[in-house]
C-alpha positions in Angstrom: 150.1 115.2 28.7 149.8 117.2 33.0 148.4 113.9 34.9 147.0 114.8 38.5 147.2 113.0 41.4 143.7 109.7 41.8 141.3 111.2 44.8 142.0 109.6 47.9 139.7 106.3 49.0 137.6 108.1 51.6 134.4 106.6 53.9 131.8 108.3 54.3 129.4 107.8 57.2 126.5 105.9 57.6 123.0 108.1 57.4 122.0 108.5 60.9 118.9 106.4 60.6 115.4 107.1 63.4 115.9 104.1 66.0 112.7 101.2 65.7 110.2 100.9 67.9 110.6 97.1 69.3 107.9 97.5 71.8 107.2 101.6 73.6 110.4 103.3 74.8 112.3 100.4 74.0 114.2 101.6 70.5 116.7 99.3 67.9 118.7 100.4 65.5 117.4 99.9 62.5 119.3 98.5 58.7 121.0 95.7 61.3 120.1 92.4 62.6 118.3 91.4 65.9 117.7 88.0 67.6 114.2 88.1 69.5 113.8 84.2 71.0 111.8 82.7 73.9 107.7 81.6 73.3 106.3 85.0 72.2 109.1 85.5 70.1 106.2 86.0 66.5 104.2 88.4 69.3 107.0 90.6 70.0 108.7 91.0 66.5 104.5 91.6 65.5 104.7 94.4 67.8 107.8 96.0 66.4 105.7 96.2 62.7 103.8 98.3 64.4 106.5 100.8 63.9 106.9 100.5 60.2 104.7 101.2 57.5 104.3 99.0 54.4 104.9 95.6 53.4 106.8 93.0 56.1 108.0 90.8 54.5 107.3 87.1 57.0 110.2 83.7 55.8 109.1 80.8 58.1 110.6 77.3 56.2 108.1 75.9 54.9 107.7 72.3 56.8 107.0 73.9 59.7 104.0 72.7 61.9 102.8 76.4 63.8 101.9 79.4 60.8 101.0 82.9 61.9 97.1 83.3 61.1 95.1 86.5 59.4 92.2 85.8 63.2 95.4 85.3 66.2 98.2 88.4 64.6 94.8 90.9 63.8 94.8 92.4 66.7 98.4 93.5 65.9 99.2 94.5 62.7 96.9 94.5 59.4 97.0 90.6 58.0 97.3 92.3 54.4 100.9 93.9 54.6 102.0 90.2 55.2 104.2 88.8 52.6 104.9 85.6 53.5 107.8 83.1 51.9 108.2 79.8 52.8 111.5 78.3 51.3 111.3 74.4 51.2 115.1 73.8 52.3 117.0 75.0 55.7 119.8 77.0 53.7 117.5 78.9 51.5 115.5 80.9 54.8 119.1 83.2 55.7 119.3 83.4 51.5 116.1 84.3 51.4 115.8 87.0 53.7 120.1 88.4 52.5 117.6 88.8 49.6 114.8 90.7 51.1 116.7 93.0 53.7 119.2 94.0 50.1 116.6 95.0 48.2 115.1 97.5 50.7 111.5 97.3 49.4 110.3 96.6 53.1 111.2 98.4 56.6 110.9 94.5 58.8 111.8 91.5 57.4 111.2 88.4 60.0 112.8 84.2 59.7 111.3 82.5 62.0 114.5 79.9 62.5 115.3 76.3 63.6 117.8 77.0 65.0 120.9 79.9 65.9 122.8 80.6 62.5 126.4 80.9 62.3 128.4 84.4 63.3 129.4 84.3 58.6 125.9 84.4 57.6 124.6 87.0 60.7 127.0 89.4 59.1 126.7 88.8 55.7 123.0 89.7 57.1 124.2 93.2 58.8 125.9 93.8 54.7 122.8 93.3 53.1 120.7 95.5 55.5 122.6 98.4 54.7 123.0 98.1 51.6 119.3 98.3 51.4 119.3 101.1 53.3 121.9 102.9 50.9 120.0 101.6 47.6 116.8 100.6 48.6 113.6 102.7 49.5 113.8 101.9 52.7 116.2 101.3 55.6 114.8 97.7 55.9 116.0 95.9 59.8 116.0 91.9 60.2 114.7 90.2 63.4 115.4 86.6 63.2 113.2 84.5 65.4 115.6 81.7 67.0 114.2 78.8 69.9 114.9 78.5 73.1 117.4 80.6 74.4 118.6 81.9 71.3 122.6 82.5 70.8 123.7 84.0 67.5 126.8 85.5 67.1 127.0 89.0 65.9 123.1 90.3 66.1 122.9 93.4 66.9 120.6 92.8 69.8 119.3 90.1 71.1 115.8 90.2 73.0 113.9 86.9 75.0 109.8 87.2 74.6 107.8 85.4 77.1 104.1 85.6 78.0 103.6 86.8 81.8 99.7 87.2 81.5 98.3 87.6 85.3 95.3 89.5 86.1 92.4 89.2 83.4 95.5 91.8 81.2 97.4 90.4 78.1 101.6 91.0 79.8 104.8 90.0 78.3 108.6 89.6 80.2 110.3 91.8 77.7 114.1 90.7 78.2 117.3 92.4 76.6 119.7 90.0 76.2 122.8 91.3 74.9 123.1 94.7 73.1 126.1 96.4 72.1 125.4 100.1 73.9 122.9 98.9 76.4 123.2 96.6 79.5 120.8 93.4 80.0 117.4 94.6 81.2 114.1 93.3 81.2 110.7 95.1 81.4 106.9 94.3 81.7 104.9 94.9 78.1 101.0 94.9 78.6 98.8 95.9 76.6 96.1 98.2 77.2 92.3 97.7 76.9 92.0 100.5 73.6 94.5 98.5 71.8 98.1 99.9 72.9 100.9 98.5 74.6 102.6 100.0 77.1 106.0 99.5 79.2 107.5 99.4 82.7 110.5 98.1 84.1 110.1 94.4 85.5 109.4 93.0 88.7 112.7 91.1 89.0 116.1 91.9 87.3 117.1 90.6 83.9 119.6 87.5 84.0 122.9 87.9 83.3 123.8 87.4 79.9 126.0 83.6 78.9 
């Protein structure tokens, strides 16, 4: 009987994906997990949803006092696109996000967390997002929303968002505090009268990452 040598294992390169606009001019990688911290973290996550189609899965603790309200988000996203999941236990927040990313059924999965996760759960989320992009209908992107200054290890990028309203205009200061490919930077995000957004450099640069 003639035998043939087994074919060597090959590692296929990841499919190149277009970036997701966190805000106009500020792109983040799809099929990865990013962190947004600061008092306007929910607002920035909703703005990011404008660059996606279909449902947005929004995971938040069942015990949290604050909840998104349809009347408050309608200028940023059609409320019917939001699918809310409210786990009753803290460990289920990350488990739910991991399963949602792995399914690849929603282009954006957001999780409000009471504190930054550890490195191992973040790595699992990255792997789940990559699996969803390879096997699911869409390439999912994960956003974890953390209080204070954040600090999740292993995330692709970290952003801080805070209100900076002035002169009767809705504005926010957006800081890129950590990114694998880009230096720290600060931006001003402004809501235009017609409902769109513009992004420009902030008056003061971003602080050096801790």
